[in-house]
Structures are given as structure tokens and as C-alpha cells.
TORKOL-4160 file (C-alpha; in steps of 0.2 Angstrom, whole numbers, padded with zeros to 4 digits, m for minus):
304
<pt num="1" X="0406" Y="1277" Z="0529"/>
<pt num="2" X="0409" Y="1293" Z="0532"/>
<pt num="3" X="0398" Y="1309" Z="0525"/>
<pt num="4" X="0414" Y="1313" Z="0512"/>
<pt num="5" X="0413" Y="1297" Z="0504"/>
<pt num="6" X="0393" Y="1296" Z="0500"/>
<pt num="7" X="0394" Y="1313" Z="0494"/>
<pt num="8" X="0406" Y="1303" Z="0479"/>
<pt num="9" X="0392" Y="1293" Z="0476"/>
<pt num="10" X="0378" Y="1305" Z="0469"/>
<pt num="11" X="0375" Y="1304" Z="0454"/>
<pt num="12" X="0373" Y="1319" Z="0443"/>
<pt num="13" X="0357" Y="1318" Z="0431"/>
<pt num="14" X="0367" Y="1318" Z="0414"/>
<pt num="15" X="0376" Y="1302" Z="0418"/>
<pt num="16" X="0372" Y="1289" Z="0407"/>
<pt num="17" X="0382" Y="1277" Z="0415"/>
<pt num="18" X="0388" Y="1277" Z="0432"/>
<pt num="19" X="0398" Y="1268" Z="0441"/>
<pt num="20" X="0409" Y="1266" Z="0457"/>
<pt num="21" X="0428" Y="1256" Z="0460"/>
<pt num="22" X="0430" Y="1252" Z="0478"/>
<pt num="23" X="0447" Y="1248" Z="0487"/>
<pt num="24" X="0449" Y="1235" Z="0500"/>
<pt num="25" X="0459" Y="1218" Z="0507"/>
<pt num="26" X="0447" Y="1210" Z="0515"/>
<pt num="27" X="0433" Y="1198" Z="0508"/>
<pt num="28" X="0421" Y="1202" Z="0520"/>
<pt num="29" X="0422" Y="1223" Z="0518"/>
<pt num="30" X="0421" Y="1221" Z="0500"/>
<pt num="31" X="0406" Y="1211" Z="0499"/>
<pt num="32" X="0398" Y="1223" Z="0513"/>
<pt num="33" X="0400" Y="1237" Z="0504"/>
<pt num="34" X="0395" Y="1230" Z="0490"/>
<pt num="35" X="0380" Y="1224" Z="0498"/>
<pt num="36" X="0376" Y="1242" Z="0504"/>
<pt num="37" X="0379" Y="1249" Z="0487"/>
<pt num="38" X="0366" Y="1239" Z="0478"/>
<pt num="39" X="0351" Y="1242" Z="0490"/>
<pt num="40" X="0355" Y="1260" Z="0493"/>
<pt num="41" X="0362" Y="1269" Z="0477"/>
<pt num="42" X="0359" Y="1268" Z="0456"/>
<pt num="43" X="0373" Y="1261" Z="0450"/>
<pt num="44" X="0379" Y="1251" Z="0435"/>
<pt num="45" X="0393" Y="1241" Z="0438"/>
<pt num="46" X="0404" Y="1240" Z="0453"/>
<pt num="47" X="0424" Y="1240" Z="0450"/>
<pt num="48" X="0438" Y="1232" Z="0461"/>
<pt num="49" X="0453" Y="1242" Z="0462"/>
<pt num="50" X="0468" Y="1229" Z="0458"/>
<pt num="51" X="0480" Y="1246" Z="0450"/>
<pt num="52" X="0482" Y="1257" Z="0464"/>
<pt num="53" X="0502" Y="1260" Z="0466"/>
<pt num="54" X="0500" Y="1270" Z="0484"/>
<pt num="55" X="0510" Y="1264" Z="0496"/>
<pt num="56" X="0495" Y="1270" Z="0506"/>
<pt num="57" X="0485" Y="1259" Z="0500"/>
<pt num="58" X="0499" Y="1244" Z="0492"/>
<pt num="59" X="0506" Y="1242" Z="0511"/>
<pt num="60" X="0487" Y="1239" Z="0517"/>
<pt num="61" X="0487" Y="1225" Z="0506"/>
<pt num="62" X="0475" Y="1232" Z="0493"/>
<pt num="63" X="0477" Y="1238" Z="0476"/>
<pt num="64" X="0488" Y="1232" Z="0467"/>
<pt num="65" X="0496" Y="1221" Z="0482"/>
<pt num="66" X="0480" Y="1208" Z="0478"/>
<pt num="67" X="0490" Y="1205" Z="0464"/>
<pt num="68" X="0502" Y="1194" Z="0473"/>
<pt num="69" X="0485" Y="1183" Z="0482"/>
<pt num="70" X="0475" Y="1173" Z="0469"/>
<pt num="71" X="0467" Y="1165" Z="0485"/>
<pt num="72" X="0461" Y="1180" Z="0493"/>
<pt num="73" X="0454" Y="1189" Z="0475"/>
<pt num="74" X="0445" Y="1173" Z="0472"/>
<pt num="75" X="0435" Y="1176" Z="0488"/>
<pt num="76" X="0432" Y="1195" Z="0484"/>
<pt num="77" X="0426" Y="1192" Z="0466"/>
<pt num="78" X="0414" Y="1177" Z="0469"/>
<pt num="79" X="0408" Y="1185" Z="0484"/>
<pt num="80" X="0403" Y="1202" Z="0478"/>
<pt num="81" X="0395" Y="1191" Z="0462"/>
<pt num="82" X="0383" Y="1183" Z="0473"/>
<pt num="83" X="0376" Y="1197" Z="0483"/>
<pt num="84" X="0372" Y="1207" Z="0468"/>
<pt num="85" X="0364" Y="1207" Z="0452"/>
<pt num="86" X="0376" Y="1221" Z="0448"/>
<pt num="87" X="0390" Y="1217" Z="0433"/>
<pt num="88" X="0406" Y="1217" Z="0444"/>
<pt num="89" X="0424" Y="1222" Z="0434"/>
<pt num="90" X="0440" Y="1225" Z="0438"/>
<pt num="91" X="0451" Y="1236" Z="0435"/>
<pt num="92" X="0470" Y="1230" Z="0435"/>
<pt num="93" X="0488" Y="1234" Z="0431"/>
<pt num="94" X="0501" Y="1221" Z="0419"/>
<pt num="95" X="0508" Y="1217" Z="0436"/>
<pt num="96" X="0517" Y="1225" Z="0452"/>
<pt num="97" X="0535" Y="1224" Z="0445"/>
<pt num="98" X="0537" Y="1230" Z="0428"/>
<pt num="99" X="0548" Y="1212" Z="0423"/>
<pt num="100" X="0535" Y="1201" Z="0431"/>
<pt num="101" X="0519" Y="1202" Z="0422"/>
<pt num="102" X="0505" Y="1193" Z="0430"/>
<pt num="103" X="0489" Y="1200" Z="0420"/>
<pt num="104" X="0489" Y="1185" Z="0409"/>
<pt num="105" X="0487" Y="1172" Z="0422"/>
<pt num="106" X="0474" Y="1180" Z="0430"/>
<pt num="107" X="0463" Y="1186" Z="0417"/>
<pt num="108" X="0456" Y="1168" Z="0413"/>
<pt num="109" X="0453" Y="1168" Z="0431"/>
<pt num="110" X="0442" Y="1186" Z="0434"/>
<pt num="111" X="0434" Y="1201" Z="0428"/>
<pt num="112" X="0437" Y="1211" Z="0413"/>
<pt num="113" X="0445" Y="1225" Z="0414"/>
<pt num="114" X="0465" Y="1229" Z="0412"/>
<pt num="115" X="0476" Y="1241" Z="0415"/>
<pt num="116" X="0494" Y="1241" Z="0406"/>
<pt num="117" X="0507" Y="1248" Z="0419"/>
<pt num="118" X="0514" Y="1240" Z="0432"/>
<pt num="119" X="0514" Y="1246" Z="0449"/>
<pt num="120" X="0533" Y="1250" Z="0448"/>
<pt num="121" X="0532" Y="1261" Z="0433"/>
<pt num="122" X="0518" Y="1271" Z="0442"/>
<pt num="123" X="0513" Y="1286" Z="0429"/>
<pt num="124" X="0530" Y="1290" Z="0424"/>
<pt num="125" X="0533" Y="1277" Z="0411"/>
<pt num="126" X="0522" Y="1273" Z="0394"/>
<pt num="127" X="0510" Y="1261" Z="0395"/>
<pt num="128" X="0514" Y="1243" Z="0388"/>
<pt num="129" X="0500" Y="1240" Z="0373"/>
<pt num="130" X="0510" Y="1227" Z="0366"/>
<pt num="131" X="0507" Y="1216" Z="0383"/>
<pt num="132" X="0489" Y="1221" Z="0381"/>
<pt num="133" X="0484" Y="1216" Z="0366"/>
<pt num="134" X="0496" Y="1200" Z="0371"/>
<pt num="135" X="0485" Y="1194" Z="0387"/>
<pt num="136" X="0467" Y="1200" Z="0376"/>
<pt num="137" X="0470" Y="1182" Z="0368"/>
<pt num="138" X="0470" Y="1173" Z="0383"/>
<pt num="139" X="0450" Y="1178" Z="0387"/>
<pt num="140" X="0437" Y="1173" Z="0375"/>
<pt num="141" X="0420" Y="1180" Z="0377"/>
<pt num="142" X="0425" Y="1190" Z="0393"/>
<pt num="143" X="0425" Y="1209" Z="0387"/>
<pt num="144" X="0443" Y="1217" Z="0388"/>
<pt num="145" X="0445" Y="1236" Z="0389"/>
<pt num="146" X="0463" Y="1244" Z="0390"/>
<pt num="147" X="0471" Y="1258" Z="0399"/>
<pt num="148" X="0484" Y="1271" Z="0399"/>
<pt num="149" X="0493" Y="1286" Z="0388"/>
<pt num="150" X="0477" Y="1292" Z="0379"/>
<pt num="151" X="0477" Y="1309" Z="0373"/>
<pt num="152" X="0467" Y="1309" Z="0358"/>
<pt num="153" X="0457" Y="1301" Z="0345"/>
<pt num="154" X="0472" Y="1295" Z="0335"/>
<pt num="155" X="0478" Y="1288" Z="0352"/>
<pt num="156" X="0460" Y="1279" Z="0354"/>
<pt num="157" X="0459" Y="1272" Z="0337"/>
<pt num="158" X="0477" Y="1268" Z="0336"/>
<pt num="159" X="0473" Y="1253" Z="0352"/>
<pt num="160" X="0456" Y="1248" Z="0345"/>
<pt num="161" X="0463" Y="1244" Z="0329"/>
<pt num="162" X="0478" Y="1236" Z="0333"/>
<pt num="163" X="0476" Y="1230" Z="0349"/>
<pt num="164" X="0462" Y="1216" Z="0350"/>
<pt num="165" X="0455" Y="1224" Z="0366"/>
<pt num="166" X="0434" Y="1228" Z="0366"/>
<pt num="167" X="0436" Y="1245" Z="0372"/>
<pt num="168" X="0448" Y="1258" Z="0382"/>
<pt num="169" X="0446" Y="1269" Z="0397"/>
<pt num="170" X="0453" Y="1285" Z="0398"/>
<pt num="171" X="0459" Y="1293" Z="0414"/>
<pt num="172" X="0472" Y="1308" Z="0416"/>
<pt num="173" X="0466" Y="1312" Z="0396"/>
<pt num="174" X="0452" Y="1319" Z="0402"/>
<pt num="175" X="0458" Y="1327" Z="0417"/>
<pt num="176" X="0468" Y="1336" Z="0406"/>
<pt num="177" X="0458" Y="1339" Z="0390"/>
<pt num="178" X="0440" Y="1337" Z="0396"/>
<pt num="179" X="0434" Y="1337" Z="0377"/>
<pt num="180" X="0442" Y="1322" Z="0373"/>
<pt num="181" X="0427" Y="1311" Z="0369"/>
<pt num="182" X="0421" Y="1326" Z="0358"/>
<pt num="183" X="0436" Y="1323" Z="0348"/>
<pt num="184" X="0437" Y="1305" Z="0348"/>
<pt num="185" X="0418" Y="1305" Z="0340"/>
<pt num="186" X="0423" Y="1317" Z="0329"/>
<pt num="187" X="0440" Y="1311" Z="0325"/>
<pt num="188" X="0448" Y="1329" Z="0324"/>
<pt num="189" X="0459" Y="1337" Z="0335"/>
<pt num="190" X="0452" Y="1356" Z="0344"/>
<pt num="191" X="0462" Y="1368" Z="0346"/>
<pt num="192" X="0450" Y="1375" Z="0361"/>
<pt num="193" X="0454" Y="1395" Z="0365"/>
<pt num="194" X="0457" Y="1402" Z="0380"/>
<pt num="195" X="0439" Y="1411" Z="0382"/>
<pt num="196" X="0431" Y="1391" Z="0377"/>
<pt num="197" X="0443" Y="1384" Z="0393"/>
<pt num="198" X="0438" Y="1399" Z="0403"/>
<pt num="199" X="0421" Y="1394" Z="0400"/>
<pt num="200" X="0423" Y="1378" Z="0407"/>
<pt num="201" X="0431" Y="1383" Z="0422"/>
<pt num="202" X="0416" Y="1394" Z="0426"/>
<pt num="203" X="0403" Y="1381" Z="0424"/>
<pt num="204" X="0415" Y="1368" Z="0435"/>
<pt num="205" X="0416" Y="1384" Z="0451"/>
<pt num="206" X="0396" Y="1384" Z="0448"/>
<pt num="207" X="0393" Y="1365" Z="0450"/>
<pt num="208" X="0404" Y="1365" Z="0464"/>
<pt num="209" X="0396" Y="1380" Z="0473"/>
<pt num="210" X="0378" Y="1371" Z="0468"/>
<pt num="211" X="0384" Y="1355" Z="0476"/>
<pt num="212" X="0396" Y="1362" Z="0491"/>
<pt num="213" X="0383" Y="1379" Z="0493"/>
<pt num="214" X="0392" Y="1396" Z="0491"/>
<pt num="215" X="0396" Y="1398" Z="0510"/>
<pt num="216" X="0413" Y="1401" Z="0515"/>
<pt num="217" X="0415" Y="1381" Z="0519"/>
<pt num="218" X="0406" Y="1378" Z="0500"/>
<pt num="219" X="0419" Y="1391" Z="0490"/>
<pt num="220" X="0435" Y="1383" Z="0498"/>
<pt num="221" X="0429" Y="1366" Z="0495"/>
<pt num="222" X="0426" Y="1373" Z="0475"/>
<pt num="223" X="0442" Y="1381" Z="0476"/>
<pt num="224" X="0452" Y="1367" Z="0483"/>
<pt num="225" X="0447" Y="1352" Z="0468"/>
<pt num="226" X="0445" Y="1369" Z="0458"/>
<pt num="227" X="0465" Y="1369" Z="0460"/>
<pt num="228" X="0468" Y="1352" Z="0461"/>
<pt num="229" X="0460" Y="1349" Z="0445"/>
<pt num="230" X="0471" Y="1363" Z="0437"/>
<pt num="231" X="0485" Y="1353" Z="0441"/>
<pt num="232" X="0482" Y="1342" Z="0426"/>
<pt num="233" X="0472" Y="1356" Z="0416"/>
<pt num="234" X="0488" Y="1367" Z="0414"/>
<pt num="235" X="0497" Y="1351" Z="0404"/>
<pt num="236" X="0488" Y="1356" Z="0388"/>
<pt num="237" X="0497" Y="1361" Z="0376"/>
<pt num="238" X="0487" Y="1370" Z="0364"/>
<pt num="239" X="0485" Y="1362" Z="0346"/>
<pt num="240" X="0488" Y="1379" Z="0336"/>
<pt num="241" X="0505" Y="1382" Z="0347"/>
<pt num="242" X="0511" Y="1363" Z="0344"/>
<pt num="243" X="0524" Y="1359" Z="0332"/>
<pt num="244" X="0519" Y="1341" Z="0328"/>
<pt num="245" X="0502" Y="1333" Z="0331"/>
<pt num="246" X="0498" Y="1326" Z="0343"/>
<pt num="247" X="0501" Y="1329" Z="0360"/>
<pt num="248" X="0509" Y="1314" Z="0371"/>
<pt num="249" X="0503" Y="1309" Z="0388"/>
<pt num="250" X="0520" Y="1307" Z="0397"/>
<pt num="251" X="0528" Y="1321" Z="0386"/>
<pt num="252" X="0533" Y="1336" Z="0399"/>
<pt num="253" X="0526" Y="1352" Z="0391"/>
<pt num="254" X="0540" Y="1364" Z="0391"/>
<pt num="255" X="0537" Y="1383" Z="0397"/>
<pt num="256" X="0528" Y="1391" Z="0384"/>
<pt num="257" X="0521" Y="1409" Z="0380"/>
<pt num="258" X="0501" Y="1407" Z="0374"/>
<pt num="259" X="0491" Y="1417" Z="0360"/>
<pt num="260" X="0487" Y="1428" Z="0374"/>
<pt num="261" X="0489" Y="1432" Z="0393"/>
<pt num="262" X="0476" Y="1420" Z="0398"/>
<pt num="263" X="0481" Y="1405" Z="0388"/>
<pt num="264" X="0500" Y="1410" Z="0396"/>
<pt num="265" X="0492" Y="1409" Z="0413"/>
<pt num="266" X="0482" Y="1391" Z="0410"/>
<pt num="267" X="0500" Y="1387" Z="0405"/>
<pt num="268" X="0506" Y="1389" Z="0423"/>
<pt num="269" X="0510" Y="1374" Z="0433"/>
<pt num="270" X="0513" Y="1386" Z="0448"/>
<pt num="271" X="0496" Y="1385" Z="0462"/>
<pt num="272" X="0499" Y="1401" Z="0466"/>
<pt num="273" X="0492" Y="1405" Z="0448"/>
<pt num="274" X="0478" Y="1391" Z="0450"/>
<pt num="275" X="0473" Y="1401" Z="0463"/>
<pt num="276" X="0472" Y="1417" Z="0453"/>
<pt num="277" X="0462" Y="1410" Z="0441"/>
<pt num="278" X="0449" Y="1402" Z="0455"/>
<pt num="279" X="0447" Y="1422" Z="0461"/>
<pt num="280" X="0439" Y="1425" Z="0443"/>
<pt num="281" X="0424" Y="1417" Z="0448"/>
<pt num="282" X="0425" Y="1412" Z="0468"/>
<pt num="283" X="0432" Y="1430" Z="0472"/>
<pt num="284" X="0448" Y="1431" Z="0482"/>
<pt num="285" X="0456" Y="1417" Z="0494"/>
<pt num="286" X="0456" Y="1418" Z="0511"/>
<pt num="287" X="0475" Y="1424" Z="0517"/>
<pt num="288" X="0475" Y="1405" Z="0526"/>
<pt num="289" X="0470" Y="1396" Z="0509"/>
<pt num="290" X="0486" Y="1385" Z="0505"/>
<pt num="291" X="0485" Y="1370" Z="0491"/>
<pt num="292" X="0497" Y="1358" Z="0489"/>
<pt num="293" X="0491" Y="1346" Z="0475"/>
<pt num="294" X="0490" Y="1330" Z="0480"/>
<pt num="295" X="0487" Y="1322" Z="0462"/>
<pt num="296" X="0503" Y="1329" Z="0457"/>
<pt num="297" X="0509" Y="1314" Z="0444"/>
<pt num="298" X="0531" Y="1308" Z="0446"/>
<pt num="299" X="0531" Y="1309" Z="0427"/>
<pt num="300" X="0530" Y="1330" Z="0430"/>
<pt num="301" X="0539" Y="1341" Z="0441"/>
<pt num="302" X="0529" Y="1352" Z="0450"/>
<pt num="303" X="0532" Y="1369" Z="0456"/>
<pt num="304" X="0525" Y="1379" Z="0471"/>
């Protein structure tokens, strides 16, 4: 109910499909939240988070912890379905521990998102697409989507072809390569130049100032989110520098010199360099501005 949470629910006019994911462990909270969302905003689907592996969420009984409690899950999902006509979806992992998958038992009971990674894996190991393929045969007419480690069109079409899913969700891949959806549509690898990537960053900053305002508070918010995004963007390796295509999402990008100074700067894992990039659009950062990425993936080392 905080203002910062309501800000996340603003639908941009360009968004053809808009969904909201909610996280909790108590049925009355989840049902009430669903009712408020249905009444207050224009939304196409509401997703239940059964995939978050973070201790802060897990220890409170949310995210992957709910995979342990069929009864509670049933109450949550039945209640949400009764309160709204908006489609309810579920995003889950294979299970809590690597060697004890439970999704194949749960899928026949409820909704339709599947995440091919256990809580224990977090983001450090590749998604288990063989298991996704296996459990896909436990459902009949229910749409089933796979998720995990898609960073290019070859990954996308390989999973569609081999693993018996109706579609694929893309998360980190879109943060590292925002143009990934164009690559999928055109079935080609784009070699995006540093200037083209800089234009994307400029557009991002303009959107931020439009959303939060151009005063000092708005500039700081935009800079913080800019740097947060850079904690993903810097992992991109330009196609023209790759020895073997495609880039794999869990391969640690080695330090490299780009084809120009800007490309080298964009590949830096040092947060001070991300602040430098932000200054091209937002002006000098105040000396009190400090940034530590909260979404630094365990699969990458961070130099700050």
C-alpha cells in the first residue's frame, strides 16, 4: 500500500500486456490484494510468486517456501480465482532443493507458470529444461511456460522445439539485452554498437525524469535505477567480439577491451563507471551518492 508500490502499477501506454506479480504467504492477504488490483488498475493477469529464493522472502513463508504447503496454496489460489475474472497465473521453480523436485506433483493441481530452477540453485546453475519437458506431460489443456537462461533467439527456438512448452518467459536476458525480442522475431543476432546502446540509455534516463521529475530527488531516483540496470547491462558481450555464438547467460564475461572507448566503459563491472555513464545524461552525481547493486547475481563476481 505504500506509494512506491503503487508506482510499480502504472501501466505505460505502449504496454500491450500488463501483469502484476504478488508475493505473500497468507490467503486473506493475497485475496484482498487481488481484489484491490482488480478494482483499481487495468491489468491482464495476476501472478503468484512461488519462485523467489531470497532468504528475506523465504523465511517469512513466501516465494519458494509455499511449495511446501499444498493446503495453504490451495486456499490462496481458490480464493484469488473466486474474487476476480482476471486470469491468475503461478510462477514456480522445480522445487526447493536441487535433488527433490516437486513441480510434477503440483502442476496438475494449479496454475500455469514453470521456472526450471530450484531455490537452492538461485541463479548460479543452468535451468533444468529436461525437467521442464518432463513435467509438461503432466498437464493437459493448461498452458505451460518455461523459463531460464534464454539470452538469444537460438535458445528460444530450441526450447520451443524440444521441450513441449506453450511459450517462454524471459527475465535476465531482457535486462542484459533489451533488444532480445527483436532478435527472436527476426531470428538473427544483432551486433549493437556502443552508440546505439548509448541511445537506449539516454531514452531510459528521459523516461526516468519524466516519471520521477527533474528535481534533485527525481534525478537521484533515475540515477539509482540506471546503475541498477547497468549491473545487468555490462554483462553483454558485443556479437562482433565473440569467438563463438551465442553468448551464454551463465558464462562469466571476461574483462575485454571494446572496439571503442565507450564500448569498453560499458563493459566495466565497476559501479563507479556506471555512475560516470549516468553523468552523461543526468549531470554530475552529488558526492554523497553511493551505489551498491541489490540485484547482483550470485553467478557473477562484483567489483564495486
